[in-house]
C-alpha positions as CSV (number, residue, x, y, z in Angstrom):
1,X,11.7,4.4,13.2
2,X,9.0,6.9,13.0
3,X,8.6,6.6,9.2
4,X,8.4,2.7,9.5
5,X,5.7,3.2,12.1
6,X,3.8,5.6,10.0
7,X,4.1,3.3,6.9
8,X,2.9,0.2,8.8
9,X,0.1,2.2,10.5
10,X,-1.2,3.6,7.1
11,X,-1.0,0.0,5.7
12,X,-3.1,-1.5,8.5
13,X,-5.6,1.5,8.3
14,X,-5.8,1.0,4.5
15,X,-6.3,-2.8,4.8
16,X,-9.2,-2.5,7.2
17,X,-10.8,0.4,5.4
18,X,-10.6,-1.6,2.1
19,X,-12.1,-4.6,3.9
20,X,-15.2,-2.5,4.6
21,X,-15.4,-1.2,1.1
22,X,-14.6,-4.4,-0.7
23,X,-15.4,-7.4,1.5
24,X,-15.8,-9.8,-1.4
25,X,-13.1,-8.5,-3.7
26,X,-9.6,-9.7,-2.4
27,X,-7.7,-8.5,-5.5
28,X,-9.2,-5.0,-5.1
29,X,-8.1,-5.0,-1.4
30,X,-4.6,-6.0,-2.3
31,X,-4.3,-3.4,-5.1
32,X,-5.8,-0.7,-2.9
33,X,-3.4,-1.5,-0.2
34,X,-0.5,-0.8,-2.4
35,X,-2.2,2.1,-4.2
36,X,-3.1,3.8,-0.9
37,X,0.2,3.5,0.9
38,X,2.9,3.4,-1.8
39,X,4.0,6.7,-3.3
40,X,7.0,6.9,-5.5
41,X,10.1,8.9,-5.8
42,X,9.2,9.6,-9.4
43,X,6.2,11.5,-8.3
44,X,7.4,13.0,-5.1
45,X,10.7,14.5,-6.1
46,X,9.3,16.7,-8.9
47,X,6.4,17.7,-6.7
48,X,8.8,18.7,-3.9
49,X,11.0,20.5,-6.4
50,X,8.1,22.4,-7.7
51,X,6.8,23.5,-4.3
52,X,10.2,24.4,-2.9
53,X,12.2,25.3,-6.0
54,X,13.5,28.5,-4.4
55,X,14.6,26.9,-1.1
56,X,18.2,26.0,-0.6
57,X,16.9,23.2,1.7
58,X,15.1,21.3,-1.0
59,X,17.5,18.3,-0.6
60,X,16.5,18.0,3.1
61,X,12.8,18.0,2.1
62,X,13.4,15.0,-0.2
63,X,15.2,13.0,2.4
64,X,12.1,11.5,4.1
65,X,10.9,10.4,0.7
66,X,14.2,8.8,-0.1
67,X,13.9,6.8,3.1
68,X,10.2,6.1,2.7
69,X,10.4,4.6,-0.8
70,X,13.0,1.9,0.0
71,X,11.0,0.9,3.1
72,X,7.9,0.5,0.8
73,X,9.9,-1.8,-1.5
74,X,11.2,-4.0,1.4
75,X,7.9,-4.3,3.1
76,X,6.0,-4.9,-0.2
77,X,8.5,-7.6,-1.1
78,X,8.0,-9.2,2.3
79,X,4.2,-9.2,2.2
80,X,3.6,-9.9,-1.5
81,X,3.6,-13.7,-1.2
82,X,1.4,-13.6,1.8
83,X,-1.1,-11.4,0.0
84,X,-1.0,-13.6,-3.1
85,X,-1.9,-16.6,-0.8
86,X,-4.6,-14.5,0.8
87,X,-6.2,-13.7,-2.5
88,X,-6.2,-17.5,-3.4
89,X,-7.8,-18.5,-0.2
90,X,-10.4,-15.7,-0.3
91,X,-11.3,-16.5,-3.9
92,X,-11.7,-20.2,-3.0
93,X,-13.8,-19.3,0.1
94,X,-16.0,-17.0,-2.1
95,X,-16.4,-19.7,-4.8
96,X,-17.6,-22.2,-2.1
97,X,-20.0,-19.7,-0.7
98,X,-21.3,-19.1,-4.2
99,X,-21.8,-22.8,-4.8
100,X,-23.5,-23.3,-1.5
101,X,-25.9,-20.5,-2.2
102,X,-26.7,-21.8,-5.6
103,X,-27.8,-25.1,-4.3
């Protein structure tokens, strides 16, 4: 429950932060959303092992990451079609704005 809340909170924070940084770049916002919030087991496990290599509890330290990563995949799968539609809408809106400014 707590990890889900943290992941969703970080995604919302990243989304609005990226909106401030890239207001007219919908593809960058979507890429940034996944880049800011999605960390992988491939990166995390070796890092945890390097930091806590002497600890007999290293397995417990990896457990949150092993829960976090599948949640990222499920949430990412759920929002990917919506984000794709968002990018298309935003690009159309930006094109219309560009055309109206050119007139």
